[in-house]
N, C-alpha and C positions, 0 to 999 in steps of 0.2 A: 673724130675725126676722119675715120676713111670713109665716112659718107658726105666730108665737107659739112656737117652741118655747122662747124665754126666759122667757115669764109663765109656759107650762103646767110645764118642766119645773125652773124655778130651779135652773139646776147652778152647783155651787162652781167648775167651771174649764171651758172653753173651749179649745181649740187650734184656729188656724187654721193651716194648714200654706200659706205663701206660698212659690213660686219665688222667686229672685231675679232674675231677669229681669220680672217682674209686680210689683216693690216698689209704682212710682210709682203703678198702677193699682188693682189688687185688695187690696193691704194697706192703702190709705187706707179703702178702705170701713167695715170695722170703728172703725177710727179717729175717721172723718168722724161715725160714726153715735153715737159713745160708748160702744160695745159693748165695749170693753178696757180693763181697768183697769191690768193691768201684763204688759210686753211682755219675753219672753225671746228672742234670736236665739240660731241656731245657726248657726256659721258655720264655715267651714276657713280654710287658712291661704293659700288663692286669694288674689290679686289682687283679682278680680271679686269673689269671695265677699264679702270683705272693704268693698270698695267699695259692693254693695249692702247690706251690715249699716250702713254709716255713713248711705247714703240711709235704712233703715229709722229711723236716728236723727234723721233730719233731718224725718219725716214725725212720729215722737212730739211733736217739740219743736213743730210747726207745729198740732199737733192738740189738744195739751197743755190748752187753752182750754176745749173741748169737753165736758171730761169730767177725770176725774182718770187719765189715763194717764201710766205712767210705763216707765223699764225698771228690769226686776228683775236683769238681767245678762245675760250672754252664756254659751253653749254651745259647747263646744269639739267640734267632728265632726273626727275624727283621718283621715279617710276624703281623703287630699291627698297631692299629689307631694312638699311638704315640710309634713311635721307636726311643727311646733314649736312647743310650749307659748309660750313666750316671745314669740312672735309675737302670739298672740292676748292675751298678760297683757299687751302693750305697748300693743296698740290698746285693750284694756278699760281700762287707767289712763288713758290720752289721753281717753278718753270719761268717767271718772270711774266709771265701773262695776267690777263684781267680775265673775270665770268664777265659773260657779255648777258645772262639773264638766268632764270630757271622757270623751266616748266615742270609743274608738279603733276601730279598722278590726278586722272582726270578720267570721272566716269565716261564724259562723251568724248572724248579722246577714243577710248574702245569702242561706243557705239559707233564713231563714224568709221573707223576700221569696218566694223562689221558689216556697213553700208560702203565700203569700197569709195569712201570719202575721206576730203582733209575735211579736220573741225573749221575751218572756215569756209566752206560748204556746207556741213551738216549745221552749225549752229554759230553762223555768221555773230550774232550778236551776243554772245555769251563771255563771260569773263576770259574764260581759256582762249576762245578764239582773240580776243584782244591782247592777251600775253604774246601770241605767237605776232600779231602786228608790232607790240614794244619791241620784240625780242629782232623782226625783218629789218626794222628801223634802225636800231642800235647798230647792226651788222652793217647797212647801208651807209652809214654817216660814219662808221668809224674809221680813223687814220691811225691807231695805236695798232703797229703791227712790229712784233718781235721775232728776232731768233730765239725756240726754247731752247732751253738748258734742260736736256733730260735727265731725269732723276737716275741715280745709281740705285743698285739693288738694295744697297741699307737705306738708301731713304724712302724707296720704296717700302720696305720692311716695316718702316719708321710711320708712316701713313696706313699700312695693314695693324699694325699696332694701336692706332685711335680708332679704327674701326672694329677690331674686338672690344676696343675698353667701351664703346656707343653700344656694340650690339650686348654685351651683358648687363650694360643699364637696364637696356631692354627690357632682357631677359625678368630679369630682378624686378622691373615694374610689372612685369605679367604676371609674374607668381603671386605678388601681393593684391 
């Protein structure tokens, strides 16, 4: 914004990659300045990731009056100890949002990172690259935007219990 990039480039899409632990500070800036229209939250099934995603939803709600910001949806990152789509689906439903897509754990993503490339640059004809294309198209075509209803601490605890049950089941399967 200070460099005039928005005015000069007039971009259709701007992506802010914000770490979950800086949600309160770093994420608020684009919302506070009215630089975001639609927010898509990438989250895993990990409790702290869901907690951070919920905080982002609180920020969307808090700064909605400064612009036309809304939640476009969630993106399920499958890179987690517990990778269960039902957890993200449950979280999304409670927010009033939808899950735009899921990106599974992929060796190709890691190999692309090692080479400082995107997976589309590293392996453009791969299945995982196609998943990113489908996700990008779904986001570009999405017209369903909502004002999220962030979860209470008790509701987050309910999701954490679901995660705990899945982790216990996984442990039992590993023992046998």
